[in-house]
N, C-alpha and C positions, 0 to 999 in steps of 0.2 A: 527426343532424348532417350526414351525407353527403348527405342528400336536401334540403338547404336551397336548392339551386340552385348552379350552377357559379360564377356571379359572386360570390355570397356566400362560397362555399367558397374561392375564390381569395383573397379578402380575408382570410379566417381564416388561410390558409396563409402569406400575406405577413406577418401579425402574428406567427405562430409563428416565422418566420425572424428577424424583428426582435427578438423577445423571447428569441431563441437557444434555442428548444425544437426542436432538429433532429429528435429522435425523434417528437415530436408531428406535425410536418410529414410525416414519412415514413409514419406510421400513417394519417393522413388521406388521403394520396395512394394508399396501398395499398388502403384501403377503397374509395376512389372508383373505382379501376381494376377492382374486382371487380363493379361494377354493370354491368348489361347495357345500356349505351348509350354512344355515342361520347364520347370525352373531348375537351375543348376544347383549342385551341392554347395558351391561357394556362396551363392545368393541365399540359399536356405540357411546357411550358418550365419550370414549377416542379419537375416530376419530374426533368427533366434536371439542373437546378440542384442538387437534393437528392443525386442520384447522384454528381455531380462533387465536391460538398463532402465526401461520405463518402469518395470516392477520395483527395482531397487530405489529409483528416485521417488516414486510414490510412497514407498515404505519409509524412506528417510524423512520426507516432508510430513508424514503422519506420526513421526517419532516411533515407528514400529522397528526399533533398532535391531532386534533379534532376527527378524525377517530380512531386513536390509543387509545385515552382516552375513547371513547365510548365502544370500544371492551374490554379494560382492566377492566373498571368499571363493565361490565356485568360478566366477568370471576371472578372478586374478590368476588362476592357474593357466588359462588359455590366452588372456588378453591383459597382461600386466602393464602394458604401455598405452592402453586405451585411456584417453583423458578423463572420460566420465567415470570409469572404474577406479582409476588412480585417485581422483579427487573424492569420490564417495568413500573410499577406504580411509583416506586421511581425515575427512570430516567426521567419520564414525570414531576414529581414534581421538579426535578432539573432544567429542562428546564423552568418551570414556575417561578423559582426564590425562591425555598424553603430556609428558614432561616438556617444558619449553624448549630445551636443547634438542630433544628428539623431533619436535614440531618444526623447529628452524631447519634442521638437517633434511627432513622429509620435504619441506617446501622448496628448499634449494635443489634437491634432486628432481622434484617435479618441474621446476623452472628450467632445468637443463633439458628436459624432454619437451616442455611446452613454454617457450620463452614468452614473457610479457602476459602470462595468463593472469587475469584480474583476481580470481579467487585465490590462486596460489600466492600472489603477491600480498594479498590481504592477510592470509594465514601467516605468512612470514612476518608481517608487521605485528600481528597479534603475539607471535612468539617473542618478538623484540620487546613489546610492552611487558610481557611476563618476565623477561630477563632484566627488566628495568633499564633497557637501552632505548629510551624514548627518542633519542636523536635519530637513530637509524629508522625507527618506526615512522617518525614524521617525515623523513626523507622518502620513504616508500609511499606514504600518503600523498606527498607532493607530486611524486612521479605518477601515481594513479590518477590524480585529479587532472592531469594534463591530457590523458588519452582514453581513460576507461569510460565505457557507456553501460557498464554492468550496474543496473539500478539497485540491486540488493547490496552489492559491495559498497557503492557510494552512500547508500542510506546507513549502513552499519558504520562507515567511517564518520559520517556526520554525527551519529549518536555518540560515538567514542569521543569526538572532539567536543561535543557539548558537555560531556562528563568532565573532560579535562579543563574546559573553560570554567565550569562551576568550581573546580578545585583551584584554578589559577586565573581569576577574572581579570587580572592586569596584563596577561600575556598577549601582546599585540600580534605575534606571529600565529598564534592559534586562531585568532579571529580572522586573519587574512586567509588562512587555509580553509577555515570553516565556510567563509563566504565563497571561496573559489569552488568548493565541492557543491555547495547549494546551487551555484550557477551551472555547474556541470549537470546537475539533476534537472535543470530546466526551470528552476524557480525564477520568477520575475519580481521586479520592484524590490530588490534587495537593499538593505540599508547601506549607505556609504560608510566606509571604515572610519571616516573623519567624524561621523555622528557618534560612533562608539568611543572614539579616542580624540575628542576635540582639542586636547592639549598637544597632540602631535602636529607639527608644522606641515601644512599642505604643500605639495610640490608647486613650484612657480609655474604660472600659466605662460607659455611661450608667446602669446599674443600681447602680454603686458597688461591685460585687463585685470582688474581686481575682482575676484569672485565674490558673489553675493554671500551674505551670512546665512548659512544653512541651519543654524541653531534656532529651534522654535521655542516660543514661550510656553510656560506651563499651561496657560489658558487655552492653548490650541490643542492640547492633548485630550483624549477622551476621559470622561469622568467615570464611566462604567464600561464594561466590555462591549456594549453595543450602542453607546451614544456616539455621535459623530462630531466632527470639528465645528467650531462656531460659525465658520464661513460656509458650511454646507448643511442646509436644513434637511431633516428626514422627509421623505415623501409620505403621503398619507398611507400608502400600502406598508411602507417600512414601519411607520408609527404603530399601525394596527398589529403587525406581526410581532413587533417588539413588545407591545402590551401583552399579547398572548404568551410570549416567552416569559415575561415577568410573572404572569399569573401562574404558569406551570412551576416556575422556580419557587413561588410562595407556597404552593400546595406541597411541593417536595420538601421544602424546609420545615413546614409545620408538621409533616408526617414522617420525617427522618427517612426520606426516600432518596436513594443515590441515583444520580444521572450525570451525564457529561455532554458537552457540546460534541457534535459529530459531523463528519463530512466537510462540505464547503463552509458550513458555519464555523467549525473549529478552525479551518484553514484561515478564514478571514480574521478571526479573533487572534490567532497566533501570529499572523503576518503583521497587522498594524492596529488591532483592536477596533477597527471601524466596520460598520455595516455598510459596505461599499456596493453591494449588489442591489440595485434599485428595486427590482421586483422579485428577487430570489427568495426561495423558501428558507426558513430557519429549521434546523434539525438538531435534535438531541438523541441520546441513546440510553437505554435502560436494559438491565437483565430482566428475564421473564417475571421473576417474583416481585421485583420492584414495580414493573409495569402493572401487574395485577393489583398491587397495593395502591398504585396511583388511580386506577379506574375505580376502585372502591372508595377512595378518598373523594374523588370527583363526584361520585353518586351521592355521598353524604352531604356535600356542600350545596348541591343544587344551585349552581351559579346561573344567573339569568343571562340569556343571549349567548349561551355557550353549549356546545354538544361535542361528544366524541364520535368519531367515524372510524370503523374498523370492521373486520369480518364478523365480529361478535354481534354488533348492532345492525350491520347492513350486509345482507347476503350478496349484494352486487359489488361490494368493495373488493378491490383488485390486488391488494398487497398485504403482506404479513407485517403490518405496522399499525400504529394508532395515530390518529390526527386529532389534535385539540383545536376546535373550530369556533369561529364567530358566526352567529346566525343572522347578523344584520349587515353582512357584506356579501360580495359576489366575486367568486374566482371560478370562471367557467371555461376551461380549455376544452376545445372540441374533442380532443382525443380521449378525454375522460368523461364524455357526456353520458355514457351508459353506466357509470359506477354508482349511481344513487340519485336521490331527489333533492339533496341540499348541497350547495356549492359555496360555502362561506370561506373566507380567508382562514388559513390554518397554520399551525406549526406541526412538524412530523416528529413522532417518537418512534425511532427505530428500535426493534427488539433484538437484542444480541442473543443468538441461540446458545443455550447452555452446552458445555462440552459433552460430546458424544462418547459413549463407552468404547466404540470401535470405529474404524474407517467405514465399514459397511453400514453401520447405523447412521453415520454422518451423511453418506451418499444417499441413503434411502430417504432421510428427512429432507434433504435438498431436492430430491426428485419429487416428493410430495408437494413441497412448496412451489417449485417451478411449474409442476403440472396443474396445480389448482389455480395459480395466477393466470396461466395460459388459457385454461378452460374458461375462466371468467371473462377474459378479454374477448375470446371467441363468441361468448354468449351475447356480448353487446351488439354484435353485427346485425343479427335479425331484429333486435330490439330497436335499432336506430334506422333500419332500412325504410 
């Protein structure tokens, strides 16, 4: 592909930019620079454009708006119809508080250049909401739900619909659209709309068979976030992990320590309130100060048959988290055989890094964490040989 000739390659890279495949453009340019021959001025300009767009996107994601605006303004002079540049300019104007009518007009202009663009359609819908034209906004949402695979746009639409549903809990159409978007996001085991609106008459079954009653009794629902249905007993592993989770919750409540469910644990709780993963870990999250207070509270209580595992207590521990563990059980995956001398069942306390003062500080901290974790894992190899 790289050896097709520089003029043809230039055309392909232009197409990649227009179709918004920034990574493809970058890989083609990187491969072309590796060839042992001079690069043309056109391809040099494309490489400069690629680097500047990456810089602007990074600045936007880190909310460094002044740097992003400076970069975008320079690019607009030469590339006013580049989709990345156009949308970054518009998103910066949204952050700065663009008026709804101006946002609607700018989104329309962008859609004339880049039809069916998910981000521009979403921004157009946001303008409609701000103009109190909910009907047109929901029509755009319905349209997007049928074809868009843009994860961030779909997630933002879902969040907006959840807010609207909280304001109008009896609006059947909102629930229908909400479920459709969740399906587009790839979520499984979604509730049936008839469970949410049992008073609505279900469509007739063409086979003539009478559908079973899907309404469940109160006794079948969970009594707490991680109890299971009466018809399904918790496994011994689940019982132990749930016991550990309850103990951590008690410590946090007694010491006014904030925490939240996290990761797959949160997903299971939000989906149906059931602890459905038979052997899966349970995970919560805390801010650093809360985690420090938790370790101090645990040390004061001196609970029997319990211990904490982390880099603080265990120099072989491989992650920046804390584990609240049971010393009378065994959880021994081979891939973690080098990370310590105790392997009890546990729940994980993820530590949410505090906000960094700059993008550079954030990247440096991430480099330290990843490097230390990798270093520990490599140290296990001679230990286990």
